[in-house]
CHARMM internal coordinates of N, CA and C (Angstrom, degrees):
IC EDIT
DIST 1 N 1 CA 1.4690
DIST 1 CA 1 C 1.5283
ANGL 1 N 1 CA 1 C 110.32
DIST 1 C 2 N 1.3130
ANGL 1 CA 1 C 2 N 115.62
DIHE 1 N 1 CA 1 C 2 N -41.08
DIST 2 N 2 CA 1.4707
ANGL 1 C 2 N 2 CA 119.62
DIHE 1 CA 1 C 2 N 2 CA 179.83
DIST 2 CA 2 C 1.5247
ANGL 2 N 2 CA 2 C 111.10
DIHE 1 C 2 N 2 CA 2 C -62.11
DIST 2 C 3 N 1.3487
ANGL 2 CA 2 C 3 N 115.87
DIHE 2 N 2 CA 2 C 3 N -36.25
DIST 3 N 3 CA 1.4628
ANGL 2 C 3 N 3 CA 120.25
DIHE 2 CA 2 C 3 N 3 CA -179.72
DIST 3 CA 3 C 1.5203
ANGL 3 N 3 CA 3 C 110.52
DIHE 2 C 3 N 3 CA 3 C -63.41
DIST 3 C 4 N 1.3376
ANGL 3 CA 3 C 4 N 116.70
DIHE 3 N 3 CA 3 C 4 N -41.83
DIST 4 N 4 CA 1.4683
ANGL 3 C 4 N 4 CA 121.44
DIHE 3 CA 3 C 4 N 4 CA -179.96
DIST 4 CA 4 C 1.5231
ANGL 4 N 4 CA 4 C 110.00
DIHE 3 C 4 N 4 CA 4 C -63.70
DIST 4 C 5 N 1.3305
ANGL 4 CA 4 C 5 N 116.12
DIHE 4 N 4 CA 4 C 5 N -42.73
DIST 5 N 5 CA 1.4665
ANGL 4 C 5 N 5 CA 120.85
DIHE 4 CA 4 C 5 N 5 CA 179.89
DIST 5 CA 5 C 1.5260
ANGL 5 N 5 CA 5 C 110.19
DIHE 4 C 5 N 5 CA 5 C -63.70
DIST 5 C 6 N 1.3313
ANGL 5 CA 5 C 6 N 116.50
DIHE 5 N 5 CA 5 C 6 N -39.48
DIST 6 N 6 CA 1.4714
ANGL 5 C 6 N 6 CA 121.09
DIHE 5 CA 5 C 6 N 6 CA 179.95
DIST 6 CA 6 C 1.5235
ANGL 6 N 6 CA 6 C 111.10
DIHE 5 C 6 N 6 CA 6 C -64.67
DIST 6 C 7 N 1.3333
ANGL 6 CA 6 C 7 N 116.24
DIHE 6 N 6 CA 6 C 7 N -45.58
DIST 7 N 7 CA 1.4681
ANGL 6 C 7 N 7 CA 120.97
DIHE 6 CA 6 C 7 N 7 CA 179.87
DIST 7 CA 7 C 1.5199
ANGL 7 N 7 CA 7 C 110.37
DIHE 6 C 7 N 7 CA 7 C -64.51
DIST 7 C 8 N 1.3354
ANGL 7 CA 7 C 8 N 116.68
DIHE 7 N 7 CA 7 C 8 N -43.65
DIST 8 N 8 CA 1.4615
ANGL 7 C 8 N 8 CA 121.13
DIHE 7 CA 7 C 8 N 8 CA 179.75
DIST 8 CA 8 C 1.5229
ANGL 8 N 8 CA 8 C 110.35
DIHE 7 C 8 N 8 CA 8 C -63.05
DIST 8 C 9 N 1.3219
ANGL 8 CA 8 C 9 N 116.22
DIHE 8 N 8 CA 8 C 9 N -40.31
DIST 9 N 9 CA 1.4639
ANGL 8 C 9 N 9 CA 121.23
DIHE 8 CA 8 C 9 N 9 CA 178.96
DIST 9 CA 9 C 1.5291
ANGL 9 N 9 CA 9 C 111.04
DIHE 8 C 9 N 9 CA 9 C -64.13
DIST 9 C 10 N 1.3316
ANGL 9 CA 9 C 10 N 116.12
DIHE 9 N 9 CA 9 C 10 N -40.86
DIST 10 N 10 CA 1.4603
ANGL 9 C 10 N 10 CA 120.62
DIHE 9 CA 9 C 10 N 10 CA -179.81
DIST 10 CA 10 C 1.5273
ANGL 10 N 10 CA 10 C 110.67
DIHE 9 C 10 N 10 CA 10 C -65.16
DIST 10 C 11 N 1.3327
ANGL 10 CA 10 C 11 N 116.81
DIHE 10 N 10 CA 10 C 11 N -43.08
DIST 11 N 11 CA 1.4661
ANGL 10 C 11 N 11 CA 121.21
DIHE 10 CA 10 C 11 N 11 CA 179.00
DIST 11 CA 11 C 1.5215
ANGL 11 N 11 CA 11 C 110.58
DIHE 10 C 11 N 11 CA 11 C -64.47
DIST 11 C 12 N 1.3300
ANGL 11 CA 11 C 12 N 116.09
DIHE 11 N 11 CA 11 C 12 N -40.81
DIST 12 N 12 CA 1.4576
ANGL 11 C 12 N 12 CA 121.06
DIHE 11 CA 11 C 12 N 12 CA -179.26
DIST 12 CA 12 C 1.5274
ANGL 12 N 12 CA 12 C 109.96
DIHE 11 C 12 N 12 CA 12 C -64.78
DIST 12 C 13 N 1.3336
ANGL 12 CA 12 C 13 N 116.11
DIHE 12 N 12 CA 12 C 13 N -41.68
DIST 13 N 13 CA 1.4613
ANGL 12 C 13 N 13 CA 120.81
DIHE 12 CA 12 C 13 N 13 CA 179.72
DIST 13 CA 13 C 1.5259
ANGL 13 N 13 CA 13 C 110.32
DIHE 12 C 13 N 13 CA 13 C -65.32
DIST 13 C 14 N 1.3387
ANGL 13 CA 13 C 14 N 117.26
DIHE 13 N 13 CA 13 C 14 N -41.57
DIST 14 N 14 CA 1.4661
ANGL 13 C 14 N 14 CA 121.85
DIHE 13 CA 13 C 14 N 14 CA -179.72
DIST 14 CA 14 C 1.5302
ANGL 14 N 14 CA 14 C 110.23
DIHE 13 C 14 N 14 CA 14 C -65.27
DIST 14 C 15 N 1.3427
ANGL 14 CA 14 C 15 N 115.95
DIHE 14 N 14 CA 14 C 15 N -41.45
DIST 15 N 15 CA 1.4608
ANGL 14 C 15 N 15 CA 120.59
DIHE 14 CA 14 C 15 N 15 CA 178.76
DIST 15 CA 15 C 1.5254
ANGL 15 N 15 CA 15 C 110.23
DIHE 14 C 15 N 15 CA 15 C -64.98
DIST 15 C 16 N 1.3345
ANGL 15 CA 15 C 16 N 116.10
DIHE 15 N 15 CA 15 C 16 N -39.69
DIST 16 N 16 CA 1.4608
ANGL 15 C 16 N 16 CA 121.15
DIHE 15 CA 15 C 16 N 16 CA 179.71
DIST 16 CA 16 C 1.5280
ANGL 16 N 16 CA 16 C 110.53
DIHE 15 C 16 N 16 CA 16 C -63.98
DIST 16 C 17 N 1.3169
ANGL 16 CA 16 C 17 N 116.22
DIHE 16 N 16 CA 16 C 17 N -42.68
DIST 17 N 17 CA 1.4675
ANGL 16 C 17 N 17 CA 120.30
DIHE 16 CA 16 C 17 N 17 CA 179.79
DIST 17 CA 17 C 1.5265
ANGL 17 N 17 CA 17 C 110.90
DIHE 16 C 17 N 17 CA 17 C -64.01
DIST 17 C 18 N 1.3370
ANGL 17 CA 17 C 18 N 116.57
DIHE 17 N 17 CA 17 C 18 N -41.67
DIST 18 N 18 CA 1.4653
ANGL 17 C 18 N 18 CA 121.19
DIHE 17 CA 17 C 18 N 18 CA 178.77
DIST 18 CA 18 C 1.5231
ANGL 18 N 18 CA 18 C 110.29
DIHE 17 C 18 N 18 CA 18 C -63.28
DIST 18 C 19 N 1.3302
ANGL 18 CA 18 C 19 N 116.95
DIHE 18 N 18 CA 18 C 19 N -40.67
DIST 19 N 19 CA 1.4602
ANGL 18 C 19 N 19 CA 121.49
DIHE 18 CA 18 C 19 N 19 CA -179.92
DIST 19 CA 19 C 1.5250
ANGL 19 N 19 CA 19 C 110.05
DIHE 18 C 19 N 19 CA 19 C -64.27
DIST 19 C 20 N 1.3277
ANGL 19 CA 19 C 20 N 116.60
DIHE 19 N 19 CA 19 C 20 N -42.00
DIST 20 N 20 CA 1.4685
ANGL 19 C 20 N 20 CA 120.75
DIHE 19 CA 19 C 20 N 20 CA 179.06
DIST 20 CA 20 C 1.5228
ANGL 20 N 20 CA 20 C 110.13
DIHE 19 C 20 N 20 CA 20 C -64.33
DIST 20 C 21 N 1.3338
ANGL 20 CA 20 C 21 N 117.08
DIHE 20 N 20 CA 20 C 21 N -43.45
DIST 21 N 21 CA 1.4648
ANGL 20 C 21 N 21 CA 120.92
DIHE 20 CA 20 C 21 N 21 CA 179.93
DIST 21 CA 21 C 1.5236
ANGL 21 N 21 CA 21 C 110.92
DIHE 20 C 21 N 21 CA 21 C -62.56
DIST 21 C 22 N 1.3314
ANGL 21 CA 21 C 22 N 116.93
DIHE 21 N 21 CA 21 C 22 N -42.18
DIST 22 N 22 CA 1.4636
ANGL 21 C 22 N 22 CA 120.71
DIHE 21 CA 21 C 22 N 22 CA 179.17
DIST 22 CA 22 C 1.5227
ANGL 22 N 22 CA 22 C 110.43
DIHE 21 C 22 N 22 CA 22 C -64.18
DIST 22 C 23 N 1.3289
ANGL 22 CA 22 C 23 N 116.35
DIHE 22 N 22 CA 22 C 23 N -40.48
DIST 23 N 23 CA 1.4663
ANGL 22 C 23 N 23 CA 120.74
DIHE 22 CA 22 C 23 N 23 CA 179.80
DIST 23 CA 23 C 1.5251
ANGL 23 N 23 CA 23 C 110.31
DIHE 22 C 23 N 23 CA 23 C -63.15
DIST 23 C 24 N 1.3276
ANGL 23 CA 23 C 24 N 116.13
DIHE 23 N 23 CA 23 C 24 N -43.51
DIST 24 N 24 CA 1.4674
ANGL 23 C 24 N 24 CA 120.80
DIHE 23 CA 23 C 24 N 24 CA -179.64
DIST 24 CA 24 C 1.5241
ANGL 24 N 24 CA 24 C 110.57
DIHE 23 C 24 N 24 CA 24 C -65.68
DIST 24 C 25 N 1.3246
ANGL 24 CA 24 C 25 N 116.93
DIHE 24 N 24 CA 24 C 25 N -42.15
DIST 25 N 25 CA 1.4655
ANGL 24 C 25 N 25 CA 121.43
DIHE 24 CA 24 C 25 N 25 CA -177.78
DIST 25 CA 25 C 1.5304
ANGL 25 N 25 CA 25 C 111.39
DIHE 24 C 25 N 25 CA 25 C -68.84
DIST 25 C 26 N 1.3220
ANGL 25 CA 25 C 26 N 117.16
DIHE 25 N 25 CA 25 C 26 N -37.36
DIST 26 N 26 CA 1.4632
ANGL 25 C 26 N 26 CA 121.27
DIHE 25 CA 25 C 26 N 26 CA -175.93
DIST 26 CA 26 C 1.5250
ANGL 26 N 26 CA 26 C 112.30
DIHE 25 C 26 N 26 CA 26 C -79.72
DIST 26 C 27 N 1.3206
ANGL 26 CA 26 C 27 N 116.03
DIHE 26 N 26 CA 26 C 27 N -21.04
DIST 27 N 27 CA 1.4678
ANGL 26 C 27 N 27 CA 118.62
DIHE 26 CA 26 C 27 N 27 CA -177.32
DIST 27 CA 27 C 1.5188
ANGL 27 N 27 CA 27 C 110.96
DIHE 26 C 27 N 27 CA 27 C -73.29
END
COOR INIT
IC SEED 1 N 1 CA 1 C
IC BUILD
């Protein structure tokens, strides 16, 4: 269960970083 949470957290963090980068680039 911990492994699933870790993977999900990593994907969420990567998606968040991409969203921030897109926001900065588009602004």
